[in-house]
C-alpha positions as CSV (number, residue, x, y, z in Angstrom):
1,M,0.0,0.0,0.0
2,F,2.9,2.4,0.7
3,I,4.2,2.4,-2.9
4,S,1.2,1.2,-4.8
5,N,0.4,-2.1,-6.4
6,S,0.9,-3.8,-9.8
7,G,-2.5,-2.5,-11.1
8,A,-1.0,1.0,-10.9
9,F,1.4,0.0,-13.7
10,V,-1.1,-0.8,-16.4
11,A,-1.7,2.8,-17.7
12,P,2.0,3.8,-17.6
13,V,3.1,0.6,-19.4
14,L,0.5,1.1,-22.1
15,A,1.5,4.8,-22.5
16,A,5.2,3.8,-22.6
17,L,4.5,1.1,-25.2
18,A,2.6,3.6,-27.4
19,A,5.2,6.4,-27.0
20,G,8.5,4.4,-27.2
21,G,7.8,0.8,-27.8
22,Y,9.3,-2.1,-25.8
23,T,12.5,-0.1,-25.1
24,A,10.5,2.5,-23.2
25,V,8.6,-0.2,-21.3
26,A,11.9,-1.8,-20.3
27,V,13.4,1.6,-19.2
28,G,10.2,2.3,-17.2
29,G,10.4,-1.2,-15.6
30,L,14.0,-0.7,-14.6
31,T,13.2,2.7,-13.1
32,A,10.3,1.3,-11.1
33,F,12.6,-1.5,-9.9
34,L,15.2,1.0,-8.7
35,V,12.6,3.0,-6.8
36,Y,11.1,-0.2,-5.3
37,A,14.6,-1.3,-4.3
38,A,15.4,2.0,-2.7
39,F,12.2,1.9,-0.7
40,A,12.9,-1.7,0.3
41,L,16.3,-0.7,1.6
42,I,14.9,2.2,3.6
43,F,12.0,0.2,5.1
44,N,14.3,-2.7,5.9
45,R,16.3,-0.4,8.1
46,I,13.3,1.2,9.9
47,S,11.6,-0.6,12.7
48,I,7.8,-1.0,12.5
49,D,7.3,1.3,15.5
50,N,9.2,4.1,13.8
51,L,7.2,3.5,10.6
52,Y,4.0,3.9,12.6
53,K,5.3,7.2,13.9
54,F,5.7,8.4,10.3
55,M,2.5,6.7,9.0
56,P,0.1,6.0,11.9
57,K,-2.2,3.0,11.8
58,V,-5.2,5.2,11.5
59,L,-3.7,6.8,8.3
60,I,-2.9,3.4,6.8
61,G,-6.4,2.2,7.6
62,S,-8.0,5.3,6.2
63,V,-6.1,5.0,3.0
64,T,-7.1,1.4,2.7
65,I,-10.7,2.3,3.2
66,V,-10.6,5.0,0.6
67,I,-9.0,2.6,-1.9
68,G,-11.7,0.1,-1.2
69,I,-14.5,2.6,-1.6
70,N,-13.1,3.7,-4.9
71,L,-13.0,0.1,-6.1
72,M,-16.6,-0.5,-5.1
73,G,-17.8,1.1,-8.4
74,F,-16.2,-1.7,-10.3
75,I,-18.2,-4.5,-8.5
76,T,-21.2,-4.3,-10.8
77,G,-18.8,-4.7,-13.8
78,Y,-17.3,-7.8,-12.3
79,I,-20.7,-9.3,-11.5
80,G,-22.2,-8.2,-14.8
81,D,-25.8,-9.2,-15.6
82,T,-25.7,-12.4,-13.6
83,G,-28.3,-11.2,-11.1
84,N,-28.6,-12.8,-7.7
85,T,-26.4,-15.7,-8.7
86,G,-23.5,-13.4,-9.4
87,V,-24.0,-11.6,-6.0
88,A,-24.1,-15.0,-4.2
89,I,-20.9,-16.1,-5.9
90,A,-19.2,-12.8,-5.1
91,L,-20.2,-13.2,-1.4
92,I,-18.9,-16.8,-1.4
93,T,-15.6,-15.6,-2.9
94,V,-15.3,-12.9,-0.2
95,L,-16.1,-15.4,2.5
96,A,-13.5,-17.8,1.1
97,I,-10.9,-15.0,1.1
98,A,-11.8,-14.0,4.7
99,L,-11.7,-17.6,6.0
100,S,-8.5,-18.3,4.2
101,N,-6.9,-15.1,5.6
102,H,-8.1,-16.0,9.2
103,Y,-7.6,-19.7,9.4
104,L,-4.8,-20.8,7.1
105,K,-1.3,-21.1,8.5
106,G,2.2,-21.4,7.0
107,I,2.7,-21.0,3.3
108,W,-1.0,-21.1,2.6
109,S,-1.6,-18.0,4.7
110,M,0.1,-16.0,1.9
111,F,-2.5,-16.7,-0.7
112,P,-6.0,-15.8,0.6
113,F,-7.0,-13.9,-2.6
114,L,-5.8,-16.6,-4.9
115,I,-7.6,-19.2,-2.9
116,G,-10.8,-17.1,-2.8
117,T,-10.6,-16.4,-6.5
118,L,-10.2,-20.1,-7.3
119,V,-13.2,-20.9,-5.0
120,G,-15.3,-18.3,-6.8
121,Y,-14.4,-19.8,-10.2
122,V,-15.2,-23.3,-9.1
123,V,-18.5,-22.2,-7.7
124,A,-19.3,-20.3,-11.0
125,I,-18.6,-23.2,-13.3
126,P,-21.9,-25.1,-12.7
127,F,-23.8,-21.9,-13.4
128,G,-22.2,-21.5,-16.8
129,L,-20.5,-18.3,-15.8
130,V,-17.0,-19.3,-16.8
131,D,-16.2,-18.9,-20.5
132,F,-13.7,-21.7,-21.4
133,S,-13.6,-20.6,-25.0
134,K,-10.8,-18.3,-24.1
135,F,-8.6,-21.3,-23.6
136,T,-8.9,-22.8,-27.1
137,G,-5.7,-22.9,-29.0
138,I,-3.6,-22.4,-25.9
139,H,-0.5,-24.7,-25.6
140,I,0.5,-26.0,-22.2
141,F,4.2,-25.7,-23.1
142,S,5.5,-22.9,-25.3
143,L,8.1,-20.1,-25.2
144,P,6.7,-16.7,-24.5
145,D,7.3,-13.7,-26.7
146,F,10.1,-12.1,-24.8
147,A,10.1,-8.3,-24.9
148,F,14.0,-8.1,-24.8
149,T,14.1,-9.5,-28.4
150,K,12.3,-6.4,-29.6
151,F,14.7,-3.7,-28.4
152,T,15.6,-1.0,-30.8
153,S,18.3,1.6,-30.6
154,V,17.1,5.0,-29.5
């Protein structure tokens, strides 16, 4: 939350791709990595109590709430025109995330959102809400189209 999330990179990556191609995306990615690394070194040296003096828990909680409220507008787009079935599946997904976050221990405790998403997909399959046509023509093993093969000189 302190330095954003991966969703914040979608618009800049698309803009860099349009403006300067793959080279611009690579330079932007390297720059973001350096900024993240600098913050990681700084926060690694600061105790959590000192961090809370700079950013109190109430501020962190308030920012999290504002982010959540801003994302609420997208919920209807995620549920679509599935009606009460979609709402029920969304609630089951949220419940699975909450239960995973609270009860799982060890390595599994790191993946509540992934587990909740998988539960939501599994519950949605019998209702015909998962479009498997997107997977046609996909190979299990293939080499990706690496961006570094498309570098051009500036």
